[in-house]
Steps between C-alpha positions, in 0.01 A plus 500: 500500500325224693179539296423654167389862545147595406570873476843649423579870540784612272689809617669687218624838386385736226760385247428128532123510546404478128733207443375323815140532385599369157669192652204428727262531205709247308447252786122508476314310624679540832456254785474794740364850517766757414508859624770748391591799719739775395693616808532848353869467420669433170682178594348280769818294534668808648230552761590469868302328771391841628374606157280191477370552854423863425348466153312169512169583661348154468583152375164495321397170660791309339646191664843565344686821415769467234785751467765520227784250537754779553308654790736504799261602775402302810236248392445367851426848632253568218330164549464563874366853449235412241423148620554362149804314358733725298730327252744587222413402148747443217753766401341531155129539440511265205598221742171522693345196324791275596501648851143394566552156347791441737308630800211268421733201464833570674801351324662227709864447400605336825484142368709300258586139418847501346804520727806700397847348535758780474849382417821655628700378203846587629445382858839319525674831425315693771558505872216407734417864588467584130281194444275606789474854363408372153247257645333774703455712187364206302254410775383860528436494124280191534726193495371201696815288471865613489695282260876464545645443155814292470772574245651214298854411609494766770506401869232619742672445837254717693186333361391360835562830674296685236205259520500518881518881502217530247278264698572690823398819317163339421556405135403177327811380315573296190838390368557486124795289385589220261745368761326237718744566782393867521136397495554260788692762697226756444227259604691399813522869596124544464421587138135428417544445124775356279548605135560332260494122522509280188442134434864437591487694828148406611661293776575824688130523587526183709775650713317818607164640608527797259255516209678405175441706185564277201611587146547279190851378423488728194218749448339301217520164681161487672518120549800554730293747702218248528735225617649726767154604616384137511802405711449778755120490515507122516669536838216721622699821477373841407682643198480782247553473124689759296479425124745793444395815315743564213611838357334643189649352178650219707192284554265745671178389328582129534570549870158663548344195338692279742353689794155447354570130449628452855190670640275284283677182614512600867197716591591510869878525478678813627685674217767769502590731213835680491428827320851644489583345162237728349515816709880514529580395143257728313566868440151621582336671794408231746148598621340387174699176497404446863130539418516256210697243699259535790213437260663167409568426867137575585349289224725201571458535877875515554574506871844662516719729294874549531622847410833679503598866496838514331466716189435866588181503293366217720560667833127515587386157383420369847267792563352460153421132552363572846259755353417276204421192708253700711330665202474179298373301798221753553416500128497119481272476802263747334518308172604824336766639272799643690377858456393742772662284769775749582738719303834400653622360167387802298836668537561687174146567382154538650171362377346848505789747473300814432239606753384799292436573136656803327154657487446459875835660579427787261164558667659505845784727387251753366348535849826553689532849649824477699870499403579153640625258236312174446654208315305214346566232241265382228554297184572838334805570718596712801262778606625803694240759587400783732296817459752634250478219248475134411793334322543147364826332395684170507830651613529685835751743345223625273325627814790721608389812305159477668628500858501846657856642494476619861434146629724436800769228470327261740174508310680476166676187625164359610344565161797338327475187712125471452522554124772235477272254684215597271714440190601153622137416572388621157774315313442169680126520548491533877262683731629842603369698793661832591691498830506119510776261402440275204392150596732221386329198654734244655796638301587753772443541871169668566500801737364275778784252445285219360667491162158510338434141591161381392351847471 
């Protein structure tokens, strides 16, 4: 909406009308006039465009008409016919407050500060076509720089060819090696960044135009990092510091303190953090680790992260960090906690998993007069109801005796699939909505192919 509406007409059905009025009452005082119209059908989400055209006599002077989120009619046709904007609201009535907050202040997740370096760790073992394929996937997931990782004591004869091919495909390239000769070869072929120079190899920076990324001689030796930085910066060169993030139980906390110290010493210096030592070497789901690491990155104003996707449980980390950097940037700009700035990292659980209370479902079930099965989830468990009864259980198999024996195989399969989804949602604490897939944030590809990025 370009402007905040002054008068909103809510179109609903007989079954949802009491709950809609209850939600609107809970929002008092409203910033707009609210009018509720029952279309004369039980479920407004199932209405067609023709039903709305036929049954809505007037828009009651509203400057916005809001339909249920699951309405699949032609909004443009309705808007043109009535001369008033028609829009879809949220899928669940209980999400109306958040819906209007977002409409009043649209969430902008297009911006970020931190760049993502995505490393192809086994690049010397891959042919150029395989490297290009991997790079394309990483870039689609959000990587800004494709990092070619060298392997100790393993030749990389096609390094130049790989760098050239990646650049021709439009990628920014970095080369990561402890062998100065490989770094020089990569830079000569057009690599933009070189990882990881030390005090002993700082001379490589003089031989190339690539941006050097500098590490201490040993992780705890910050003075060696400072000397290398002084050497390179003293020659007027741009460089990036990497104090090296250590694995948990192997110096993790001390390494965080080093990052803080480097930032305090060098307020304007570019810093990189390699996160793989934490994500790859910890048996835990990565979205939570990603959020915590991004919180550190945000507070310390770290400019770049280097991530890898080797362990199977880390196969979405690029997408996770892409979503996290956008959400945390927006939160930092607003001076706010990183809450309500997107749900891409809420993969296993939702903030508000249950849209209805057991009492609300019981009230709705008592008014059903048709044989169609409805499925809902509350903190009490799974609810299966129609005109013949209302049943609650935690196990879908407990519902079997309550399903009509003459149910055809196709519908029985449908009920089984929906009850299985409902059980997963109840056990984990996720939002369930009948006939809709569960939402897993950035952990899976969304139906529109976005992977849940930043949503």
